[in-house]
C-alpha positions in Angstrom: -0.1 -0.2 0.0 1.2 3.5 -0.7 2.4 5.6 2.1 0.8 8.4 0.3 -2.5 7.8 2.4 -4.1 8.9 5.6 -7.6 7.9 7.6 -8.5 10.5 9.8 -11.5 11.7 11.4 -13.1 15.3 12.4 -14.6 15.2 15.8 -16.2 18.5 17.5 -18.6 19.3 19.4 -22.0 20.4 17.8 -21.8 23.2 15.6 -17.8 23.9 16.2 -17.8 23.9 11.9 -16.5 20.1 11.2 -18.7 19.7 8.4 -18.6 22.6 7.0 -14.6 22.5 6.9 -14.7 19.0 5.2 -17.2 21.3 2.6 -14.2 23.5 2.6 -11.5 20.7 2.3 -14.2 18.8 -0.7 -13.7 22.5 -2.8 -9.8 23.3 -2.8 -9.1 19.0 -3.5 -11.2 19.3 -7.0 -13.7 17.1 -5.8 -16.0 20.2 -6.8 -16.1 21.6 -10.5 -15.5 25.7 -10.0 -18.9 25.9 -12.2 -20.6 22.6 -9.4 -23.5 23.9 -7.9 -23.9 22.6 -4.1 -25.4 22.4 -1.1 -23.9 23.9 1.8 -23.2 21.0 4.4 -22.5 18.4 1.5 -21.7 15.4 4.0 -25.0 16.0 5.6 -27.3 14.4 3.0 -30.2 13.0 5.6 -32.7 15.7 6.2 -33.0 15.5 9.1 -29.1 16.7 9.6 -29.5 19.7 7.2 -33.1 20.4 8.6 -31.5 20.4 12.5 -27.7 21.8 11.8 -25.9 18.4 13.1 -24.8 15.4 11.9 -26.2 12.3 13.2 -24.5 9.5 11.0 -21.2 9.1 10.5 -20.3 9.6 7.0 -17.0 8.3 4.9 -15.1 10.4 2.1 -11.9 10.4 0.0 -10.4 12.9 -1.8 -6.5 13.1 -3.4 -4.9 16.0 -2.8 -0.8 16.2 -4.6 -1.1 12.5 -5.1 -2.0 11.6 -1.4 -5.2 9.7 -0.7 -7.2 11.7 2.6 -9.9 9.1 3.6 -12.2 11.8 5.8 -14.5 10.6 8.1 -17.0 13.6 9.7 -18.5 12.2 13.1 -21.7 13.2 15.3 -20.7 15.9 17.8 -23.4 14.8 19.8 -23.2 12.0 22.7 -26.1 10.2 21.6 -24.7 8.9 18.7 -21.5 7.9 20.3 -21.6 4.4 19.1 -21.2 6.5 15.8 -18.2 8.4 17.2 -16.4 4.8 19.1 -16.8 2.8 16.3 -15.3 5.2 13.8 -12.2 6.3 15.7 -11.6 2.3 15.3 -10.6 2.7 11.8 -7.9 5.5 11.6 -4.7 6.6 12.5 -5.2 10.1 13.5 -8.2 13.0 14.0 -8.5 16.5 13.8 -9.7 18.3 17.1 -12.3 21.0 16.0 -12.6 23.6 19.0 -14.7 26.6 18.4 -12.0 29.8 18.7 -15.2 31.9 21.1 -16.5 28.7 22.8 -13.8 26.9 23.6 -13.8 22.9 25.0 -16.8 21.8 25.4 -18.6 18.3 27.0 -18.9 16.5 23.7 -15.4 17.8 22.8 -14.2 15.6 25.9 -16.6 12.7 25.5 -14.7 12.4 21.8 -11.5 13.4 22.6 -11.5 11.2 25.6 -12.1 8.5 23.0 -9.8 9.1 21.5 -7.3 9.6 23.4 -7.8 6.1 24.8 -7.3 4.2 21.5 -4.0 6.2 21.0 -4.4 8.8 18.0 -2.6 11.9 19.1 -5.0 15.0 17.5 -4.0 17.8 15.4 -6.1 20.4 17.1 -8.0 23.1 15.0 -8.9 26.4 16.1 -12.2 27.0 13.7 -14.0 30.0 13.4 -10.9 32.2 14.7 -12.6 35.5 12.4 -15.3 35.7 15.2 -15.0 39.0 16.8 -15.5 38.0 19.9 -12.7 35.2 19.5 -10.3 34.1 22.3 -7.3 31.8 20.8 -4.9 32.0 23.8 -7.7 31.5 26.0 -8.9 28.6 24.5 -5.3 27.4 23.2 -5.1 27.2 26.9 -8.3 25.3 28.0 -7.4 22.9 25.2 -4.1 21.6 26.6 -5.4 21.7 30.1 -8.4 19.0 29.1 -5.9 17.0 27.8 -4.1 17.3 30.7 -7.5 16.1 32.6 -8.1 13.3 30.4 -4.6 12.0 31.3 -3.0 12.5 27.7 0.4 11.0 27.6 3.5 12.8 26.6 3.5 12.6 22.7 -0.2 13.9 22.7 0.0 16.9 25.2 2.8 18.1 22.4 0.3 18.8 19.7 0.3 20.6 16.4 -2.3 23.3 16.4 -4.0 24.2 13.2 -5.9 28.1 13.2 -8.4 27.9 10.6 -11.7 29.5 9.4 -14.2 26.2 7.6 -16.6 28.9 5.8 -13.9 31.1 4.4 -11.3 27.9 3.6 -8.4 29.3 4.5 -6.1 27.8 7.6 -2.7 28.9 8.7 0.0 27.9 11.3 0.4 31.2 12.9 -2.0 33.9 12.8 0.3 35.9 11.0 0.9 34.1 8.2 -1.3 35.1 5.0 -4.5 33.7 4.8 -5.1 31.4 1.3 -6.5 27.9 1.3 -6.3 24.4 3.3 -2.8 24.1 2.2 -1.0 24.4 6.0 -3.9 21.6 7.2 -3.1 19.3 4.7 0.6 19.3 5.0 0.2 18.8 9.0 -2.0 16.1 8.1 0.8 14.3 6.3 3.1 15.7 8.4 1.6 14.5 12.1 -0.8 11.5 10.9 0.9 8.4 10.1 0.0 6.1 7.5 -2.0 2.8 7.7 0.5 -0.4 9.5 0.1 -2.6 6.8 0.3 -6.4 6.3 0.1 -6.5 2.9 1.1 -10.4 2.5 -1.3 -11.7 5.6 -4.5 -12.5 4.2 -7.2 -10.4 3.9 -9.2 -9.5 6.7 -12.0 -6.4 7.6 -13.6 -5.2 11.0 -17.1 -3.9 10.1 -17.9 -0.4 11.2 -21.0 1.0 9.5 -23.7 -0.7 7.8 -26.6 0.5 5.7 -28.7 -0.5 3.1 -29.2 0.4 -1.0 -31.4 0.4 -3.0 -29.3 -1.5 -6.4 -27.1 -3.1 -3.9 -28.3 -3.9 -0.7 -26.4 -4.1 2.8 -23.7 -2.4 2.5 -20.6 -2.9 5.3 -18.4 -0.9 5.8 -14.7 -0.6 7.4 -11.2 -0.8 7.4 -8.6 -3.4 5.8 -7.1 -4.5 8.4 -4.2 -7.2 6.6 -4.3 -8.3 3.0 -6.1 -7.3 0.1 -9.5 -8.3 -2.0 -10.8 -8.4 -5.2 -14.3 -9.2 -6.4 -15.2 -12.7 -6.6 -13.0 -14.0 -3.4 -14.8 -16.6 -1.3 -14.5 -14.8 2.0 -16.7 -15.4 5.7 -17.6 -13.5 8.5 -16.7 -14.3 11.9 -18.3 -13.2 15.1 -16.5 -13.3 18.6 -18.3 -15.8 20.9 -20.5 -17.5 18.0 -17.1 -17.7 15.2 -18.5 -18.0 11.7 -21.8 -16.8 10.9 -21.6 -16.9 7.3 -19.6 -17.8 3.8 -20.2 -15.8 0.9 -18.3 -13.7 -2.1 -17.0 -10.6 -2.8 -20.2 -9.7 -5.6 -19.3 -5.7 -5.4 -16.3 -4.3 -3.7 -16.2 -0.3 -3.2 -13.9 2.7 -2.9 -15.2 6.0 -1.2 -14.2 9.2 -3.5 -15.7 12.5 -3.2 -18.7 12.5 -2.0 -20.3 8.8 -3.8 -19.0 5.1 -3.4 -17.2 4.1 -6.6 -17.4 0.0 -8.1 -13.5 -1.0 -8.1 -12.7 -4.7 -8.9 -9.3 -4.8 -6.1 -9.1 -3.1 -2.4 -5.9 -2.8 -0.7 -4.5 -3.1 3.3 -5.1 0.1 5.2 -8.5 1.4 2.9 -11.4 2.1 4.1 -13.7 0.6 2.1 -17.1 -0.8 1.3 -18.6 -4.5 0.1 -21.4 -6.2 -0.6 -22.6 -9.8 -1.4 -23.3 -10.6 2.4 -26.4 -11.0 4.4 -25.8 -12.0 8.0 -22.5 -10.1 8.9 -23.2 -6.8 10.3 -21.2 -4.2 12.5 -18.2 -5.6 14.8 -18.1 -8.5 12.3 -15.0 -9.9 10.9 -14.8 -10.6 6.8 -12.2 -12.5 6.1 -10.8 -15.0 3.6 -11.4 -18.7 4.2 -8.1 -19.8 6.1 -9.0 -17.0 8.9 -10.4 -18.6 12.2 -9.3 -15.4 14.9 -11.6 -12.6 15.0 -10.4 -8.7 15.4 -11.6 -7.9 18.7 -13.7 -4.9 18.5 -13.9 -1.9 20.8 -16.7 -2.1 23.6 -19.4 0.1 23.0 -21.2 2.6 26.3 -24.2 0.9 27.7 -27.7 2.6 26.7 -29.3 4.8 29.3 -32.3 5.4 28.4 -35.7 3.3 26.8 -39.1 4.2 25.7 -42.1 1.9 24.6 -43.3 1.4 20.9 -46.2 -0.3 20.3 -48.8 -0.4 17.8 -50.9 3.2 17.4 -54.7 2.1 18.7 -56.8 4.7 18.7 -59.6 5.8 17.1 -57.6 7.1 14.7 -55.5 4.7 14.0 -54.4 4.0 10.1 -55.5 7.3 9.1 -52.7 8.8 8.1 -50.2 5.9 8.3 -49.9 2.9 5.8 -47.6 0.6 8.2 -49.3 -0.1 11.9 -48.2 -3.9 12.1 -46.8 -4.8 15.2 -44.9 -7.1 12.5 -43.2 -3.8 10.5 -42.6 -2.0 13.4 -40.3 -5.0 14.8 -38.3 -5.3 11.5 -37.8 -2.1 11.3 -36.3 -1.7 15.0 -34.5 -4.7 14.3 -32.6 -3.3 11.1 -32.0 0.4 13.3 -31.2 -2.3 16.1 -28.3 -3.7 13.4 -26.7 -1.1 11.8 -26.5 1.0 15.2 -24.8 -1.5 17.9 -25.9 2.2 20.5 -29.7 0.8 20.2 -30.7 -2.4 21.3 -34.4 -4.2 20.7 -36.6 -6.6 23.1 -40.2 -8.1 22.6 -41.8 -7.6 25.4 -44.5 -9.9 26.8 -47.2 -8.1 24.8 -46.8 -9.2 21.6 -47.9 -5.6 19.9 -44.5 -3.8 22.3 -41.1 -3.7 21.9 -38.7 -1.1 24.6 -36.4 0.2 22.3 -33.1 1.1 24.5 -30.4 4.0 23.7 -27.9 6.8 24.1 -30.8 9.5 25.1 -34.1 11.3 23.7 -32.4 13.0 21.4 -31.3 10.0 19.3 -34.5 7.7 20.1 -36.2 11.3 19.3 -34.0 11.0 15.8 -36.0 7.4 15.0 -38.8 7.7 16.1 -39.1 11.3 13.4 -37.6 8.8 11.1 -39.7 6.0 11.0 -43.2 8.5 11.0 -41.1 10.3 7.8 -41.5 6.2 6.8 -44.9 6.1 6.8 -45.0 4.5 10.3 -47.9 5.1 13.3 -46.5 4.2 17.0 -47.5 4.8 20.6 -44.5 5.7 22.5 -44.2 5.9 26.3 -42.3 8.6 28.3 -38.6 8.0 28.5 -37.4 5.3 31.2 -33.4 5.4 32.2 -31.4 2.0 33.2 -30.1 1.6 36.1 -27.2 -0.3 37.3 -27.0 -2.3 40.8 -23.5 -2.1 42.1 -22.3 -5.8 42.5 -20.0 -4.7 46.1 -22.6 -3.5 48.0 -26.3 -3.8 46.2 -26.7 -0.1 45.9 -29.2 1.3 43.2 -26.7 3.4 40.3 -28.5 5.8 37.7 -27.0 7.1 34.8 -24.9 10.7 35.1 -24.3 13.5 32.9 -22.5 16.4 32.6 -24.5 19.5 31.8 -22.7 23.1 30.3 -24.2 26.1 30.3 -24.0 29.5 28.7 -26.1 32.4 29.5 -27.1 35.7 30.5 -26.5 36.9 33.9 -29.0 37.5 34.6 -30.7 34.3 34.2 -28.3 32.7 36.2 -30.3 32.2 39.5 -33.0 30.9 38.1 -31.2 28.4 36.2 -29.3 27.0 39.2 -32.8 27.1 41.1 -34.5 24.7 38.6 -31.7 22.5 37.9 -30.8 21.9 42.5 -34.5 20.5 42.1 -33.7 17.9 39.4 -30.7 16.7 41.8 -28.5 19.1 39.8 -24.6 19.7 41.4 -23.3 23.0 40.8 -19.5 21.8 39.4 -18.0 25.1 38.7 -19.6 28.8 37.5 -17.3 31.6 35.8 -18.3 34.4 33.9 -17.8 34.2 29.9 -17.0 37.7 28.9 -20.0 40.2 28.0 -22.3 39.7 30.4 -22.5 35.6 30.2 -22.1 33.3 32.6 -20.8 29.3 32.1 -22.3 26.9 34.2 -21.7 22.9 35.2 -23.5 20.5 36.4 -23.3 16.6 37.1 -27.4 15.3 37.1 -29.2 12.8 36.7 -30.1 11.9 33.2 -33.7 11.7 34.4 -33.9 15.0 36.1 -33.5 16.1 32.0 -35.8 14.7 31.1 -37.1 17.5 28.9 -36.1 20.3 30.5 -34.2 21.7 27.5 -38.1 23.3 26.4 -38.2 24.9 30.2 -34.5 26.2 30.1 -35.2 27.8 27.0 -38.2 29.3 28.4 -36.5 30.3 31.6 -33.7 32.3 29.5 -35.9 33.8 27.3 -34.0 31.7 24.2 -30.9 33.0 24.3 -29.7 30.1 26.9 -26.9 27.1 25.2 -27.2 23.9 26.7 -25.0 20.8 25.9 -24.8 17.2 27.9 -22.8 14.3 27.9 -22.9 11.4 29.8 -20.4 11.1 32.3 -20.9 8.0 34.3 -23.4 6.5 36.6 -23.1 7.7 40.9 -25.7 6.6 43.5 -29.1 7.1 43.2 -29.8 10.6 44.1 -33.4 10.3 45.1 -36.5 11.1 43.8 -37.4 13.7 41.7 -40.0 16.5 41.6 -42.4 15.3 38.6 -44.6 17.9 36.3 -46.7 20.3 38.4 -50.2 20.1 36.5 -52.9 17.9 35.4 -54.2 17.6 32.2 -57.6 17.8 30.2 -58.7 14.7 28.9 -61.5 14.4 26.1 -64.8 12.7 27.3 -66.3 12.2 23.9 -65.0 11.7 20.3 -65.9 14.0 17.3 -64.3 17.2 16.2 -63.7 20.2 18.9 -66.0 23.1 18.8 -64.9 26.6 19.5 -67.6 27.4 21.6 -66.7 24.0 23.8 -62.7 25.5 23.4 -64.0 28.5 24.7 -65.4 28.0 28.1 -62.3 25.1 28.4 -59.6 27.8 28.3 -60.6 29.1 31.4 -59.4 25.4 32.8 -55.9 25.0 31.1 -53.8 25.9 28.5 -55.2 24.2 25.4 -53.1 22.2 23.0 -55.8 21.2 19.9 -57.3 24.3 17.2 -61.3 24.3 16.5 -62.3 21.5 13.9 -59.0 18.9 15.5 -60.3 15.5 15.3 -60.6 13.8 19.1 -61.4 11.2 21.3 -62.2 10.0 24.6 -59.0 9.9 26.5 -57.1 12.4 24.1 -55.2 14.8 26.4 -56.7 18.8 24.7 -54.9 20.4 27.0 -53.1 20.8 30.3 -55.1 21.7 33.4 -54.3 24.9 36.3 -54.9 22.6 38.9 -53.1 19.6 40.0 -55.4 16.7 39.2 -56.7 15.2 36.1 -60.0 17.0 34.3 -62.6 15.1 32.0 -63.9 17.5 29.5 -66.3 17.8 26.3 -64.5 19.6 23.6 -67.5 18.8 21.4 -70.0 20.4 23.0 -72.0 22.8 21.7 -74.8 25.8 21.9 -77.8 24.4 22.9 -80.5 26.9 20.0 -83.6 28.4 21.5 -85.1 31.5 21.0 -83.3 33.7 23.3 -80.3 33.4 21.9 -78.8 33.5 17.8 -76.5 30.9 17.1 -74.2 33.1 15.4 -73.1 34.9 18.3 -70.6 31.6 17.7 -69.2 33.7 15.1 -67.6 36.3 17.4 -65.7 33.7 19.6 -62.0 34.9 19.6 -59.7 31.6 20.7 -56.3 32.1 22.2 -53.2 30.1 20.1 -52.9 27.1 21.1 -49.6 25.8 22.6 -47.9 23.6 20.2 -45.9 20.2 21.3 -43.4 19.3 19.5 -42.2 15.5 19.3 -39.4 16.2 21.7 -41.5 18.1 24.2 -44.2 15.5 24.1 -42.2 12.4 25.0 -40.6 15.1 28.2 -44.4 16.0 29.0 -46.6 13.1 29.2 -46.4 10.6 32.2 -46.8 7.1 33.5 -50.1 6.4 32.7 -49.7 8.7 29.4 -48.5 8.3 25.6 -47.4 9.6 22.6 -49.6 9.0 19.1 -46.9 9.5 17.0 -48.1 9.8 12.9 -47.0 10.8 9.7 -48.8 14.0 9.8 -49.4 14.9 13.8 -48.5 14.1 17.4 -51.0 13.7 19.6 -51.1 13.0 23.3 -53.3 10.6 24.8 -54.1 8.6 28.0 -52.6 4.8 27.8 -56.1 3.5 28.8 -58.9 5.6 26.6 -62.2 4.9 28.6 -62.5 6.6 32.0 -63.7 4.0 33.9 -60.8 1.7 33.2 -58.2 4.8 34.1 -60.5 4.6 37.6 -60.2 1.3 38.2 -56.1 1.4 37.6 -56.0 4.1 39.7 -57.2 1.8 42.9 -54.9 -0.9 41.8 -51.7 1.0 42.4 
């Protein structure tokens, strides 16, 4: 294998500019023609990624610069997709650690850097967005060094090279006073400080699968790094799984190499390269694809366990089947199995109720993305309240719960209310320091369950100006009970369509979630009650027409706009006896037991 090959990952906190920097690398390496129309953040090709402005799925690409091939992997920055980060880092020899010149290292910077250092990678630090008005380059470099020290980096890792860049404007320099013209200084630093793959070309072919996706023409496509040997079309191979052994025998029907944003078909692949193969039907992530004379699988990295679970079940409401086409438990189970196969940080198991499945993952965002993806695919679902997954200390028998490190940037005036709110959620303040221009940065240690649904409340308390970031930090002893939702709900006791006359009189009882004319059914939650108890109401009630009042008076009814509840807000709002009904066109809140008498009976049994 040519020494002019470099495999590297780009890792960073959310929104520190890694995908934008990759775009600039593409343009300056000649992947795109000068007159070619491309979308911003070309590697974010998933609709949800474009809408949310984050990277959800790890992606591979490559380009040629000065006869050197760069295999670049763009990794998610959010800890909920940490399974992607961990697997990708095992494929590369180096990493670019992007840090915002204003924000500095953030919780998820720490998360991905911990994984990279543990694997012995020596990152190149890229201080990005140095042309921002509030950039504080010197302080950020010191903070990065302190973070390396805190993570117990060894001496060679502490001697990291630094490049200053503006990914949006497409330039990088080794010194801030250098001429700002293109990304060549960054490419040169990569060539100098990231070693080529350590290859054994004479050994039999061996590749560790790190990603799985589906192609409408090729079927299952497995991506990974060739650790030993080489392979050609029609070679016989088998898939080996740890603790199981050989799970499949096949031939390599399609070999794919990365070129820009595309996968191109090739006849042969060499040791050290990151490639994709098609033709295997059973092999999956963490399996070893090898020549038939290889019997020992490559050891794969352990993945941090899921911390949150939800129950997915069929939609059994009276409105089921009106929006979606994928309704049966078999369809839902097959789709969840497919997700768990390609995303090893998600686990799925069937419950005793054959129409319900427990889905466990890294956090609210990851499971929320899965639900949103499924509804866009035409599924209808009922989703339970998220529950954290506890552990038991084998030595003491003590109950342990997942904890998160929370980093909050906000205006000084909101500091008091945020500290109070997080303290009520069993959070402990770790650090508090000014971050300049009337802002403060707070760091907390908070139970994962205390943060369920907190994001929307945080935005309200800071009037939309605060920034909140979180990352999994480990398990600690159970912190005690946390007070739940303070108010009750308004529950429909009738079916039909909501009437303005009825909603007008219900407004004084609480905040409504529905518009006039919306379809309702018995057990549907139509609003939040002003008091702590649940109240059954009739949103379909019409005015009785008499000779005392004219029916035309209804035309003058004016209603306040209802509260719009997003999918994430709905999942965090519901209680244990409630569900979120998800369809391609609607997100509704409902009671688990729709019949009023059944709910009363179940409440007496508790």
